[in-house]
Residue frames relative to the residue before (quaternion, step in Angstrom):
aa qw qx qy qz dx dy dz
M 1.0000 0.0000 0.0000 0.0000 0.00 0.00 0.00
K 0.4060 -0.7443 0.5018 0.1711 3.49 -0.84 1.15
D 0.3120 -0.7193 0.5907 0.1908 3.54 -1.18 0.85
V 0.0078 -0.8282 0.5589 -0.0423 3.47 -0.82 1.10
I 0.2181 -0.6714 0.6737 0.2185 3.58 -1.33 0.30
I 0.2742 -0.6949 0.6552 0.1127 3.48 -1.44 0.88
V 0.1826 -0.7447 0.6370 0.0797 3.58 -1.01 0.78
G 0.0565 -0.8131 0.5785 -0.0305 3.64 -0.57 1.14
C 0.5197 -0.6149 0.4876 0.3378 3.56 -1.22 0.58
G 0.4012 -0.7327 0.5025 0.2229 3.64 -0.42 1.05
S 0.6354 0.5563 -0.2959 0.4464 3.60 0.99 -0.94
Y 0.6586 0.4590 -0.2719 0.5307 3.61 0.99 -0.94
M 0.7183 0.4393 -0.3259 0.4300 3.64 0.54 -0.88
D 0.7156 0.4265 -0.3265 0.4465 3.70 0.82 -0.93
S 0.7200 0.4060 -0.2687 0.4945 3.75 1.04 -0.39
T 0.3240 -0.7880 0.4278 0.3016 3.61 1.36 -0.14
Y 0.1433 0.8104 -0.5170 0.2355 3.33 0.95 1.02
G 0.8158 -0.1655 0.1283 0.5390 3.60 0.21 1.22
C 0.7457 0.3398 -0.1735 0.5463 3.48 1.25 0.00
P 0.1910 -0.8131 0.5280 0.1538 3.69 -0.06 1.13
G 0.7775 -0.1898 0.1885 0.5692 3.65 1.11 -0.13
E 0.6556 -0.5458 0.3686 0.3693 3.47 -1.32 0.10
W 0.3783 0.7641 -0.4715 0.2251 3.63 1.16 -0.13
R 0.6467 0.5305 -0.3495 0.4222 3.60 0.97 -0.82
C 0.7092 0.4573 -0.2786 0.4585 3.56 0.86 -0.88
L 0.6012 0.5176 -0.3524 0.4964 3.63 1.19 -0.44
K 0.6478 0.5374 -0.3274 0.4293 3.58 0.91 -0.80
A 0.6293 0.5133 -0.3178 0.4894 3.53 1.04 -1.10
A 0.6713 0.4945 -0.3272 0.4447 3.65 0.77 -0.86
A 0.6694 0.4983 -0.2942 0.4659 3.69 0.87 -0.91
F 0.7772 0.3459 -0.1803 0.4938 3.56 0.95 -0.67
G 0.4579 -0.6861 0.4559 0.3343 3.66 1.09 -0.14
E 0.4592 0.6944 -0.4385 0.3385 3.57 1.01 0.65
G 0.7527 0.3545 -0.2585 0.4910 3.48 -1.32 0.30
E 0.8133 -0.1968 0.1327 0.5313 3.52 -0.91 -0.75
F 0.5889 0.5518 -0.3736 0.4573 3.74 1.04 -0.31
K 0.3111 -0.8113 0.4769 0.1323 3.41 -0.38 1.34
E 0.7519 0.1225 -0.0479 0.6460 3.59 1.55 -0.37
P 0.5984 -0.4725 0.4318 0.4819 3.69 -1.07 0.23
A 0.1316 -0.7670 0.6279 -0.0076 3.43 -1.26 0.91
R 0.3387 -0.6712 0.5957 0.2827 3.61 -1.19 0.56
V 0.2944 -0.7250 0.6049 0.1478 3.60 -0.93 1.02
I 0.1653 -0.8183 0.5452 0.0770 3.51 -0.48 1.11
A 0.7792 -0.0127 -0.0049 0.6266 3.59 1.33 -0.36
F 0.1802 -0.7133 0.6727 0.0787 3.56 -1.26 0.73
V 0.0828 -0.8284 0.5523 -0.0443 3.54 -0.25 1.26
Q 0.1932 -0.7714 0.5911 0.1349 3.43 -0.91 0.96
C 0.4099 -0.6587 0.6028 0.1862 3.56 -0.98 0.99
E 0.0875 -0.7847 0.6127 0.0350 3.62 -0.72 1.06
C 0.4986 -0.6642 0.4487 0.3299 3.61 -0.82 0.89
P 0.6109 -0.1850 -0.7678 -0.0550 1.41 -1.99 1.52
G 0.7380 -0.5116 0.2474 0.3639 3.57 1.11 0.61
R 0.4761 0.7412 -0.3987 0.2550 3.48 1.36 -0.30
T 0.7099 0.4180 -0.2533 0.5072 3.53 1.16 -0.78
A 0.4119 0.7417 -0.4915 0.1967 3.78 0.99 -0.07
L 0.6197 0.5457 -0.2767 0.4915 3.54 1.05 -0.99
A 0.6908 0.4679 -0.2731 0.4788 3.66 0.82 -0.96
T 0.6677 0.5045 -0.3072 0.4531 3.48 1.00 -0.69
I 0.5965 0.5543 -0.3423 0.4687 3.59 1.20 -0.66
K 0.6138 0.5800 -0.2736 0.4604 3.48 1.23 -1.03
M 0.6978 0.4557 -0.2639 0.4856 3.52 0.95 -0.90
A 0.5917 0.5240 -0.3640 0.4928 3.59 1.01 -0.59
I 0.6495 0.4550 -0.3567 0.4939 3.67 0.79 -0.67
K 0.6841 0.4980 -0.3303 0.4182 3.52 0.73 -0.85
L 0.6854 0.4560 -0.3070 0.4775 3.60 0.83 -0.95
S 0.6972 0.4985 -0.2993 0.4193 3.70 0.87 -0.71
N 0.1428 -0.8194 0.4907 0.2594 3.34 1.59 -0.71
V 0.5275 0.5485 -0.4370 0.4796 3.62 1.00 1.14
K 0.1315 -0.7499 0.6185 0.1943 3.69 -0.59 0.61
P 0.4600 -0.7235 0.4561 0.2384 3.49 -0.91 1.11
D 0.5306 -0.5819 0.5357 0.3048 3.45 -1.28 0.57
E 0.8085 -0.0139 0.0969 0.5804 3.59 0.80 -0.98
I 0.2209 -0.7330 0.6266 0.1462 3.53 -1.23 0.49
Y 0.1681 -0.7753 0.6048 0.0698 3.63 -1.05 0.88
L 0.2519 -0.7022 0.6409 0.1810 3.46 -1.08 0.92
S 0.4725 -0.6927 0.4802 0.2577 3.59 -0.54 1.15
N 0.6599 -0.4894 0.4142 0.3918 3.58 -1.33 0.46
C 0.6962 0.4304 -0.3052 0.4867 3.75 0.83 -0.71
F 0.6593 0.4701 -0.3498 0.4712 3.53 1.15 -0.08
Y 0.6826 0.4994 -0.2313 0.4808 3.42 1.04 -0.97
K 0.8219 0.0307 0.0007 0.5688 3.73 0.65 -0.79
P 0.1147 0.7963 -0.5888 0.0774 3.57 0.47 1.02
K 0.1867 -0.7403 0.6357 0.1142 3.61 -1.31 0.42
P 0.4242 -0.2637 -0.7886 0.3585 1.85 -0.95 2.28
E 0.5956 -0.5604 0.4504 0.3583 3.58 -1.40 0.36
C 0.5639 -0.5820 0.4291 0.3989 3.61 -1.12 0.47
P 0.3998 -0.7411 0.4959 0.2121 3.56 -0.88 0.82
Y 0.6700 0.5420 -0.2689 0.4301 3.56 1.24 -0.35
F 0.8294 -0.1806 0.0852 0.5217 3.59 0.95 -0.51
K 0.4787 -0.6624 0.4759 0.3249 3.67 -1.09 0.34
P 0.5750 -0.6000 0.4212 0.3632 3.50 -0.99 0.75
E 0.6471 0.5371 -0.3603 0.4036 3.58 0.90 -0.74
E 0.6563 0.4933 -0.3314 0.4650 3.59 1.05 -0.73
F 0.6299 0.5271 -0.3500 0.4505 3.47 1.10 -0.68
A 0.6378 0.5607 -0.2940 0.4386 3.59 0.94 -0.80
K 0.6549 0.4905 -0.3019 0.4893 3.49 1.12 -0.90
T 0.6031 0.5826 -0.3206 0.4405 3.60 1.14 -0.75
V 0.6478 0.5621 -0.2202 0.4647 3.38 1.08 -1.21
E 0.7022 0.4776 -0.2307 0.4749 3.53 0.81 -1.17
E 0.6771 0.4544 -0.3170 0.4843 3.60 0.93 -0.69
A 0.7028 0.4553 -0.3118 0.4490 3.60 0.84 -0.74
L 0.8127 0.3077 -0.1304 0.4774 3.71 0.96 -0.72
G 0.3267 -0.7700 0.4931 0.2393 3.43 1.31 -0.34
V 0.5324 0.5368 -0.4460 0.4791 3.61 1.11 0.90
K 0.5290 -0.6333 0.4773 0.3020 3.48 -1.13 0.91
V 0.2122 -0.7698 0.5909 0.1152 3.47 -1.11 0.73
H 0.1878 -0.7887 0.5803 0.0765 3.61 -0.70 0.89
F 0.3194 -0.7344 0.5617 0.2075 3.60 -1.25 0.72
G 0.8157 0.2412 -0.2102 0.4820 3.47 -0.82 0.94
T 0.2364 -0.7943 0.5449 0.1272 3.56 -1.19 0.52
H 0.8429 0.1118 0.0236 0.5258 3.56 0.34 -1.32
P 0.3840 -0.6855 0.5498 0.2833 3.49 -1.44 0.41
Y 0.4967 0.7135 -0.4204 0.2599 3.60 0.95 0.14
A 0.4181 -0.7251 0.4621 0.2930 3.57 -1.04 0.59
């Protein structure tokens, strides 16, 4: 079983903009649905907070505190394809930064649920 971190959009999650909470991402990870090709153990669920400057540092802290390096990182649906789009940065840019800094593959999206 792979160890993963999920990164969600804090703005969406806090305001319930199309996301009633992280339960859909956690369910997809547990059952290996959506972008998860097999069940995964979520070692951290990180909320990106506007304007996103601390997101990478928060991921690093989650790794340090859990003492587990993730096999993969997933950008949640609300982070990867929000409506309206994030005014601060593109998910593809963020993923590249994370992959370069941590050497961990970043996936786009999490669950198939509406």
